[in-house]
C-alpha positions in Angstrom: 75.4 -49.4 -89.3 72.0 -49.0 -90.9 69.3 -46.6 -89.9 67.0 -49.4 -88.6 69.8 -50.4 -86.2 69.8 -47.0 -84.6 67.9 -47.0 -81.3 66.2 -43.6 -81.0 65.3 -44.3 -77.4 69.0 -44.5 -76.6 69.5 -41.3 -78.7 66.8 -39.5 -76.7 68.5 -40.5 -73.4 71.8 -39.2 -74.8 70.2 -35.9 -75.8 68.7 -35.3 -72.4 72.0 -36.1 -70.6 73.9 -33.8 -73.0 71.4 -31.0 -72.4 71.3 -31.4 -68.6 75.0 -32.0 -68.4 74.7 -34.3 -65.4 73.8 -38.0 -65.3 72.0 -37.9 -61.9 69.8 -34.9 -62.8 69.0 -36.4 -66.2 68.0 -39.7 -64.6 65.7 -37.9 -62.2 64.1 -36.0 -65.1 63.6 -39.2 -67.1 62.3 -41.1 -64.0 64.9 -43.9 -64.4 68.0 -45.0 -62.4 71.5 -43.6 -63.1 72.8 -47.1 -63.8 70.1 -47.8 -66.4 70.8 -44.4 -68.0 74.5 -45.1 -68.2 73.8 -48.5 -69.7 71.6 -47.0 -72.4 74.3 -44.5 -73.4 77.0 -47.2 -73.5 74.8 -49.2 -75.8 74.5 -46.2 -78.1 78.3 -45.7 -78.1 78.8 -49.3 -78.9 76.3 -49.1 -81.8 78.0 -46.0 -83.1 81.5 -47.2 -82.4 82.4 -43.8 -80.9 82.8 -42.4 -77.4 80.3 -39.6 -76.8 81.3 -38.4 -73.3 84.4 -38.2 -71.2 84.5 -37.6 -67.5 86.1 -34.6 -65.8 85.6 -35.2 -62.1 81.8 -35.5 -61.7 81.1 -33.7 -64.9 80.3 -35.3 -68.3 81.9 -33.6 -71.2 81.0 -34.2 -74.8 83.7 -35.4 -77.1 83.9 -34.0 -80.6 81.8 -36.9 -81.8 79.3 -36.2 -79.0 79.0 -32.6 -80.1 78.3 -33.8 -83.7 75.7 -36.3 -82.5 74.1 -33.7 -80.2 73.7 -31.3 -83.1 71.8 -34.0 -85.1 69.8 -35.0 -82.0 68.7 -31.3 -81.5 67.3 -31.3 -85.0 65.6 -34.7 -84.6 63.9 -34.0 -81.3 63.4 -30.3 -82.0 61.4 -31.2 -85.1 59.5 -33.8 -83.1 58.5 -31.0 -80.7 57.5 -28.8 -83.7 55.4 -31.7 -85.1 53.6 -32.3 -81.9 52.9 -28.6 -81.6 51.4 -28.5 -85.1 49.3 -31.7 -84.5 48.0 -30.6 -81.1 44.4 -29.6 -81.5 43.9 -31.0 -85.0 41.5 -33.6 -83.7 39.2 -30.8 -82.4 39.5 -29.0 -85.7 41.7 -26.2 -84.4 45.2 -25.1 -85.1 47.5 -24.1 -82.2 49.8 -21.1 -82.2 52.2 -20.9 -79.3 53.3 -17.4 -78.5 55.8 -16.2 -75.9 56.2 -12.5 -74.9 58.7 -10.8 -72.7 57.4 -9.6 -69.4 58.3 -6.0 -70.1 56.1 -5.9 -73.2 52.7 -4.1 -73.0 49.7 -6.5 -72.7 47.7 -4.0 -74.8 50.3 -4.2 -77.6 50.2 -8.0 -77.5 46.4 -8.0 -77.6 46.3 -5.5 -80.5 48.8 -7.7 -82.4 46.9 -11.0 -81.9 43.4 -9.5 -82.2 42.8 -10.7 -85.8 43.5 -14.3 -84.6 41.0 -14.0 -81.8 38.1 -13.7 -84.3 39.1 -17.1 -86.0 37.2 -20.0 -84.4 39.8 -22.5 -85.8 42.7 -20.9 -83.9 43.8 -22.1 -80.5 46.4 -19.7 -78.8 48.9 -20.6 -76.1 50.3 -17.4 -74.6 53.3 -17.4 -72.3 55.2 -14.6 -70.6 58.7 -14.6 -69.1 62.3 -13.5 -69.4 63.7 -13.3 -72.9 66.4 -15.9 -72.4 64.0 -18.5 -71.1 61.5 -17.8 -73.9 64.3 -18.1 -76.5 65.3 -21.5 -75.0 61.8 -22.7 -75.5 61.6 -21.3 -79.0 64.8 -23.1 -80.0 63.5 -26.3 -78.5 60.4 -25.8 -80.7 58.1 -25.5 -77.7 57.1 -22.0 -78.9 56.4 -20.8 -82.5 57.3 -17.1 -81.9 58.5 -14.7 -79.2 57.3 -11.1 -79.1 60.0 -8.8 -77.8 61.1 -5.2 -77.6 64.8 -5.9 -78.4 66.7 -7.8 -81.1 68.8 -10.9 -80.4 71.9 -12.1 -82.1 71.8 -15.2 -84.4 74.5 -17.8 -84.3 75.3 -21.1 -86.2 74.0 -23.1 -83.3 71.1 -20.8 -82.6 69.5 -19.5 -85.9 67.1 -16.7 -85.0 65.2 -14.3 -87.2 64.0 -11.0 -85.9 61.0 -9.6 -87.8 60.6 -5.8 -87.2 57.0 -5.2 -86.4 57.1 -1.4 -85.9 57.9 1.3 -83.4 56.3 4.0 -81.4 57.3 7.1 -79.5 57.6 6.9 -75.7 55.3 9.3 -73.9 55.2 11.0 -70.5 51.7 10.6 -69.0 50.2 12.1 -65.9 46.8 12.4 -64.2 44.4 14.7 -66.0 43.5 16.4 -62.7 47.1 17.6 -62.3 48.4 18.1 -65.9 47.4 19.7 -69.1 48.1 17.9 -72.4 51.7 18.4 -73.5 52.2 20.7 -70.5 55.7 19.3 -69.6 58.9 20.6 -71.2 61.4 17.8 -71.9 64.1 17.5 -70.9 64.4 20.6 -68.7 61.1 20.0 -66.9 62.3 16.6 -65.7 64.7 18.0 -63.1 63.4 17.2 -59.7 60.1 15.8 -61.1 58.4 12.8 -59.4 58.5 10.1 -62.0 57.9 6.4 -62.5 60.1 4.5 -64.9 60.5 1.1 -66.6 63.1 -1.0 -64.8 66.9 -0.8 -65.4 66.8 -3.8 -67.8 64.4 -2.0 -70.2 65.7 -0.5 -73.5 63.3 2.5 -72.8 65.1 3.1 -69.5 68.5 3.2 -71.1 67.3 5.8 -73.6 65.7 7.9 -70.8 68.8 7.8 -68.6 70.9 8.9 -71.6 68.5 11.8 -72.3 68.7 13.0 -68.7 72.5 12.7 -68.6 72.9 14.7 -71.8 70.6 17.5 -70.5 72.2 17.4 -66.9 68.8 16.9 -65.3 67.9 14.6 -62.3 64.3 13.6 -61.9 63.1 12.2 -58.6 62.6 8.5 -59.4 59.7 7.2 -57.3 59.3 3.8 -58.9 61.1 1.4 -61.2 58.8 -1.3 -62.7 59.7 -4.0 -65.2 56.1 -5.2 -65.6 54.1 -3.0 -67.9 50.8 -4.0 -66.4 52.0 -2.8 -63.0 53.5 0.4 -64.5 50.0 1.1 -66.0 48.5 0.9 -62.5 51.1 3.2 -61.1 50.5 5.7 -63.9 46.8 5.5 -63.2 46.8 5.8 -59.4 50.0 7.4 -58.2 49.8 11.0 -59.4 53.3 10.9 -60.7 54.4 11.4 -64.3 55.1 7.9 -65.9 57.3 7.1 -68.8 55.9 4.4 -71.1 54.4 3.6 -74.5 51.0 5.1 -74.9 49.6 1.7 -76.0 50.1 0.6 -72.3 47.5 3.2 -71.1 45.4 3.5 -74.2 42.2 2.9 -72.3 43.0 5.5 -69.7 44.0 8.1 -72.3 40.7 7.5 -74.2 38.7 7.8 -71.0 40.5 11.0 -70.1 41.8 10.0 -66.7 45.4 10.3 -68.0 46.9 12.7 -70.5 50.0 12.8 -72.5 52.0 15.6 -70.9 55.1 15.3 -73.2 56.7 13.2 -76.0 60.4 13.0 -77.0 61.8 12.1 -80.3 64.8 10.6 -78.5 62.7 7.9 -76.8 61.3 5.0 -78.9 60.2 1.5 -78.4 60.7 -1.1 -81.2 58.8 -4.3 -81.5 60.1 -7.6 -82.9 58.8 -11.1 -83.5 61.6 -13.6 -83.1 61.3 -17.0 -84.9 63.5 -19.9 -85.9 63.5 -21.5 -89.4 60.5 -23.8 -89.7 60.6 -26.9 -91.8 57.0 -26.5 -92.8 55.0 -23.4 -93.7 53.0 -22.0 -90.7 50.1 -19.9 -92.0 49.0 -18.7 -88.6 52.5 -17.3 -88.0 52.4 -15.4 -91.3 49.1 -13.9 -90.2 50.6 -12.8 -86.9 53.5 -11.2 -88.7 51.3 -9.5 -91.4 52.2 -5.9 -91.6 55.7 -6.3 -90.3 57.9 -3.6 -91.7 60.8 -5.9 -92.6 62.4 -9.2 -91.8 66.0 -9.0 -90.6 68.6 -11.5 -89.4 70.8 -10.0 -86.7 74.5 -11.0 -87.4 
């Protein structure tokens, strides 16, 4: 079989069925009938001379050959997504950079990181926020160029990911200036019985805080658990409680004097990462976003 005999339309249909794992749902996604989709895949199998799927009940299971073809299809259509992302906006004289960020990441931190790009009239930014797993799926599918996160992720042969360490900062305890003096709280002993607002249980900051309290045998009175940093900022500003968060989240309130840092702990730290996949072509805008990163690491 020669390359010009390979029907890439059939290969695309195979790719979507393999990704969805269900013929009916894939047909709905592709706006075609189930019978037409089955016929397309059969034609691909006939051209290749190999069976790509077997049936187990109502499920379609990839054969070994199907797994191999899927790996190549991922590269083909993933690179196509990357190409479209690179070309989008070129006709208007702008270059698009597609950035995803986890919902628990401070909006102030994100804005500080992308600020140099905001001053460039040739840059078009697409910003998305969501759960890390969902963003990584879009990154692997080349629908995002980079994901900003506050945790590392493992790399694997079928999911090559690079974690670029951007920096870290101490976590602070902040409170309303009308009730607290700067650095007026003793940590950890002063936390016992204290009204406090915290990042949610999924946060790396929260895990560090819980470990600190457990080691000191103190029990604060948790008044709020908040995953979203924008909401945690509002609670810090309006509640009257002490709030645990990175100072960058409330940098405006600290500068204005409505909030003060009442304590810091060397045992609490947030680390920032930019997660990327290998790119076939050099992306200058991505280099600019990562400028100043402390180091680039691949997590085994």
